[in-house]
C-alpha positions, 0 to 999 in steps of 0.5 A: 499500499502506498504511504499516504503520509509522504506524498510525492508530486511530480511535475512532468512526464518526461524520462527523468520524471517517469524514472523517478515515479516508477522507482518511488512508486515500487518502494511504496511511496504515494506518487502522483504525476501531472503532465501538461501534454496528453501522453507521457514522454516529454521530448520524446514525442510523436507527431502524426503523418500520413504513414503513421506516428513519426518520432520527433524527438530521440530515435534510439537509445544507447547505454541499454544497461541503464534501463535494463537496471531500472527495470530490475530494480523494480522486480521487472525485465525491460524485455517484458514491457517493450521489444529492443531492436539492435540497430547493426549499421550506426550511421551512414555518413555523406560528403560533398565529395561523394564519399560515404562512410558507414559505422557499424556496431562491430568495431572490426567492420567500422575499422575496415570501412575506415580502410576502405574510406581513407586508407590505412591511416584512417583505419589506424587513427580510428582504432586509437580514437575508439581505444581512447573514447573507451578509456574515457567512457570507462574512467568517468562513468562512475565518477561522473555519470552515476554519482548523484553530486559529482564533486570537482575535488573527488574527480581530481583525486580520481584522475590522480589515481589514474594519471593515464586519464590525463593525456586522454582527457586532453584538458586544455583542448576543445573537442575539434582540436583534439580531433584534429590532432588524432585524425589525418583526414579532416572529414574524420574529425568533422564526423566525430566533432558532431558528438558534441552536438549530442548535448547541445554543444559546438565542437569548437567550444566543448571539452575534448572529453565529450569524445567519450560519446562516441564509445557510448554509441559504439557500445550499442544502438537500439530501436524501440519497436513501434517507436520510441514513445512506447518506452515512455509509455511502458514506464508510465504503465508500470509506474501505474500498476505499481500505484502511481497516479498520473494526470494529463493535460494538467498545467501547473500554476505554482509551486506552493512553499510554507515554512521554508519548504515546498509543500504543494503544487497548485494546478491551473484549475486551482487544485492543491496537491499536497506533497513531501517532496515535489520533483520538477521534471523540467528545465530548471530555468523555468524556476529562475524566471518564476514560471512556477510562482515567485517562491521557488525562484532561488531553488537553482542558481542561475549559473546552473543553467546559463549559457544555453545549449543549442536548439534545433529545427526538426522536420517530422514528416511522411514522403517518398524519397528519391536519391542516395541509399539511406540507412536508418541514421543518416548524416549529411555534412556541410562543406565546412563546420565552421559555416555551421557553428560560427552562425550558431554562436552568433545566435543565427541558423547555419549557413551550410548545415550538417543535417541529420536524417532518421529514416524511421522505416529503414531500420534493420536495413529494411527498404520500404516502398512508398511513403516513409516516415522522416525526421530531419534535424538541424542545429539551431540557436536558442531563442534570445533572452532579450528582443522581439520575442514574436520574431524568429530567423528566416524560415529554415526549409529553404537551406535544408532542401538546398542542402539535400539538393547538393547530395541529390536527395529529393522528398516527394510531396515536399515537407510541409512547413507546418510540420517543422518545430523551430527553437521558438516552437520547442520554447513553447512546448518547454517554457523557460527553455529558451527552445535549448533542448539540452539544458545548459551548455556544455561549453567549458572544461568545468561545465559539467560541474555547473549543471544542477543536481537533484537536490535544490536550495529549497527543502522538498523540491527535487530535480530530474531530467535532461537539464539536470545532472548527469545531462541530456540524452535518454539514458542521462535523463533516466539516470537523473530519475534514479539520483532524484529517487534516491534522494527522496528515499535517503531523506525519508530513511534519515528522518524515519529511523524505523523505515527500511533502507532499502527498496525492494528489488535491491536499491540501496537508499543509504546514500544520496550520492550513490554509483498553444502557449503551454503552462510552465510545467516544462518536462524534458 
């Protein structure tokens, strides 16, 4: 039976909120989730098309162990609730000179593809890079990603105990500078530089350590059968089965604070939802801006949310393609990365963009005929904090289509501009975010330490989601839900000595640092 004396209210049913709800409901707490959209998922959203729902957010998941562990911790198996399909071809890459390169889940296949692409030098450089990315991933997985509150002092001590990590980190280099030193072929530096955009950054300003993302992808990529939203729905359904209550189409007016602690959530209809703990699964910038009331404005420092990460232009549609042979994941590179990232730095759309295209019906090498579902993503700048709030840079359909025409790729019918989500559109969907899809910018060596953690300065208010440590992306947001749940359960154990100190399923709670215009309740 749920403990009605210590209710938890979660604002937002993104992956962070869902992971928190699932863990806490399993632990026996009374959990209520308030979500302003009509379904769970947050940025893991779909749009309708003539060929069926199109994923208009994440298209695959990596770091599968995060999800296997989540379901195991609540006495379930991931495979019992969703069907995951491994993608053996990670991505197909296209350059203006006509060259193409496939990366594979099999590292030897990727190495051979490198040799075919750029000769023995390319293969050698790639093998060295892949080994380096793995060392970085293994070296920083526990002290950064899996800890609830990373400490610069603790991380320094960890690096000093493992000094071989220092040259791999290249602490005084940007990602692009490091890649140019590692790859003799500039096309490969351009390829692996795009991993900075996975967390909303520029390779010219993000730290070299972000090359570890390449290993996270190379270690395995999975599609969710039926679309990514099935994962979010499965998490919500399981949390419901364990006693959590979900209220959709519910906008939030404010967080109530009494006696210096967060005590309730007031929705737009005036209903008061009392809580012992409140979890905000949204962009923490919304708190600072007062979008959830004046009382929680100082729960998070401004430096924890600024500067902002990149936004995007996302086109989700159904059409029939003509041109180059597409895989599930495809990247079409601009001629010069500077013509993409220099304009973005100045708040403008890229001049000569690199485009990501997910051909959503081509998973597993399938070759459909007729209408197919596509998602095209072009990096975009966040919405400026000042200036004309109704003005947005010129529409980006033309540069997208022009870029694709360079590669001989066309669509029939031409995608409708109405199916394009712009940075300002994301700001509307997720108020307070400035359209940034990844929260705080990853630029600078210390950026990871500036993200807010689960615990805020306001007692009773906990954070989860992509704007919170350990960062953006499906597995990272899911890990943030683990940190949020552990924080609440730790507080509960400390204030109630008679309560058990471990969740059913083996999750220890002994330490909080274990390895249209919408309402303001943005989710991520």
